[in-house]
C-alpha positions in Angstrom: -4.4 16.9 -19.8 -2.5 14.4 -18.4 -3.7 10.8 -19.1 -3.6 9.5 -15.4 -5.4 12.9 -14.3 -8.3 11.9 -16.5 -8.7 8.5 -15.0 -8.5 10.1 -11.5 -11.1 12.5 -12.3 -13.5 9.6 -13.6 -12.6 7.8 -10.2 -13.7 11.1 -8.3 -16.9 11.2 -10.2 -15.8 14.7 -11.8 -16.7 15.5 -15.5 -14.1 14.1 -17.8 -14.2 17.5 -19.8 -12.0 19.1 -17.0 -14.6 21.9 -15.9 -14.2 20.8 -12.3 -18.1 19.9 -11.9 -18.9 17.1 -9.7 -21.5 14.6 -10.9 -23.0 11.4 -10.2 -21.7 8.8 -12.5 -22.1 10.7 -15.7 -20.9 13.8 -17.3 -22.2 17.2 -16.5 -25.4 18.4 -18.4 -24.6 19.5 -22.0 -21.2 17.4 -21.9 -20.4 14.2 -24.0 -22.5 11.6 -22.3 -20.8 8.3 -21.4 -21.5 5.5 -19.0 -19.0 5.1 -16.0 -15.7 3.5 -17.0 -16.0 0.8 -14.8 -19.3 -0.6 -16.2 -17.9 0.1 -19.7 -14.7 -2.1 -18.7 -16.7 -5.0 -17.0 -19.2 -5.2 -19.8 -16.4 -6.5 -22.0 -14.7 -8.9 -19.5 -15.3 -12.5 -19.7 -14.6 -14.2 -16.1 -13.1 -17.7 -16.5 -12.0 -19.9 -13.6 -8.8 -17.8 -13.1 -8.4 -15.0 -15.3 -10.9 -12.0 -16.4 -10.3 -11.8 -20.1 -10.7 -8.7 -22.0 -12.8 -9.0 -25.0 -12.8 -5.6 -26.3 -10.4 -3.6 -28.5 -6.9 -4.9 -28.5 -3.8 -2.8 -29.7 -1.1 -3.8 -31.9 1.1 -4.8 -28.7 -1.5 -7.5 -27.7 -2.8 -5.5 -24.8 -6.4 -4.7 -24.3 -7.2 -0.8 -25.0 -10.2 1.4 -23.6 -10.8 5.0 -24.1 -12.3 7.6 -21.9 -13.3 10.0 -24.9 -10.0 11.9 -25.0 -7.3 9.2 -24.9 -7.0 5.4 -24.9 -5.0 3.5 -22.4 -4.0 0.0 -21.7 -7.1 -1.8 -20.1 -5.1 -3.6 -17.6 -3.7 -0.3 -16.3 -7.1 1.0 -15.9 -8.5 -2.0 -14.3 -5.7 -1.9 -11.8 -6.5 1.7 -10.9 -10.2 1.2 -10.8 -10.0 -1.9 -8.5 -6.7 -1.3 -6.4 -5.8 2.3 -6.7 -3.5 4.7 -8.3 -0.4 3.1 -10.0 2.8 4.6 -8.0 5.1 6.7 -10.2 7.8 4.8 -11.9 6.2 1.6 -11.5 4.7 -0.8 -14.2 1.8 -3.3 -14.1 2.8 -6.9 -14.3 0.6 -9.7 -15.1 1.3 -12.4 -12.8 -0.5 -15.0 -14.9 1.6 -13.9 -18.0 -1.8 -13.3 -20.0 -1.9 -10.1 -21.8 -5.7 -9.7 -22.1 -6.3 -10.4 -18.2 -7.6 -7.7 -16.0 -8.2 -9.6 -12.9 -6.8 -7.3 -10.2 -5.4 -10.4 -8.2 -3.3 -11.1 -11.1 -2.0 -7.5 -11.6 0.9 -6.3 -9.5 2.8 -2.6 -9.6 6.6 -3.4 -9.9 9.7 -1.7 -11.4 10.5 -2.3 -15.2 13.6 -4.3 -14.1 11.6 -6.7 -12.2 8.8 -7.0 -14.8 11.5 -7.9 -17.4 13.1 -10.5 -15.1 9.7 -12.1 -14.5 8.9 -12.2 -18.6 12.4 -13.7 -19.2 11.8 -16.3 -16.6 8.4 -17.2 -18.0 9.9 -17.6 -21.6 12.6 -20.0 -20.4 11.7 -23.3 -22.0 12.3 -26.2 -19.6 11.2 -29.1 -22.0 11.9 -29.9 -25.8 8.8 -30.1 -28.4 8.5 -33.7 -27.6 8.4 -33.2 -24.0 11.8 -34.3 -22.9 13.2 -32.1 -19.9 16.3 -30.0 -20.5 18.5 -31.5 -17.9 22.3 -31.4 -17.9 22.4 -34.8 -18.8 19.8 -34.6 -21.8 21.0 -31.2 -23.0 23.6 -30.6 -25.8 24.4 -26.8 -26.9 25.6 -26.2 -30.1 26.3 -22.6 -31.2 24.3 -21.0 -28.4 21.2 -23.4 -28.9 19.9 -26.1 -26.5 19.2 -29.5 -28.1 17.7 -32.7 -26.7 19.7 -35.6 -26.6 16.9 -37.9 -26.4 15.3 -36.4 -29.7 18.8 -36.5 -31.2 19.0 -40.4 -30.6 15.4 -40.7 -31.8 16.0 -39.1 -35.2 19.4 -40.8 -35.6 17.7 -44.1 -35.0 14.9 -43.2 -37.5 17.5 -42.2 -40.2 19.7 -45.7 -39.6 16.3 -47.6 -40.2 15.4 -45.6 -43.3 19.0 -46.2 -44.7 18.6 -49.9 -44.1 15.2 -50.1 -45.6 16.3 -48.4 -48.7 19.4 -50.7 -48.9 
């Protein structure tokens, strides 16, 4: 059984065991009883001003996980399918807010893997040093492939000179 078909079957109110019986918000009589997936998902979501944060199980990748009784899937994928619709073949779900535990359908978008990688790389690009100075061409030194802040280098050099004067 394909995992995507399991979710589709739950969306169509069919029994999750695969018997084809149509049921109203639960499994057929005598089958494993579970509450609807949307209810189980939303009870473990905390809504903030912007994101809907998943508070349930989290996998080693840092993404939330939820199961249907047979398999587990990433919760942002399930949320997208429940709130927006099926994920088109060949596309991945991208978090526009860059928060792995967010399941807000407004923050999820189906994109290609290449686009998802481009967005992730752009989000990882550091624009300021640890002291808050912006990496501009005038304020940036590149040494052995690493960017260094000229302002921080000058601050550190002044501090070393002051220490040497105090010790002498």
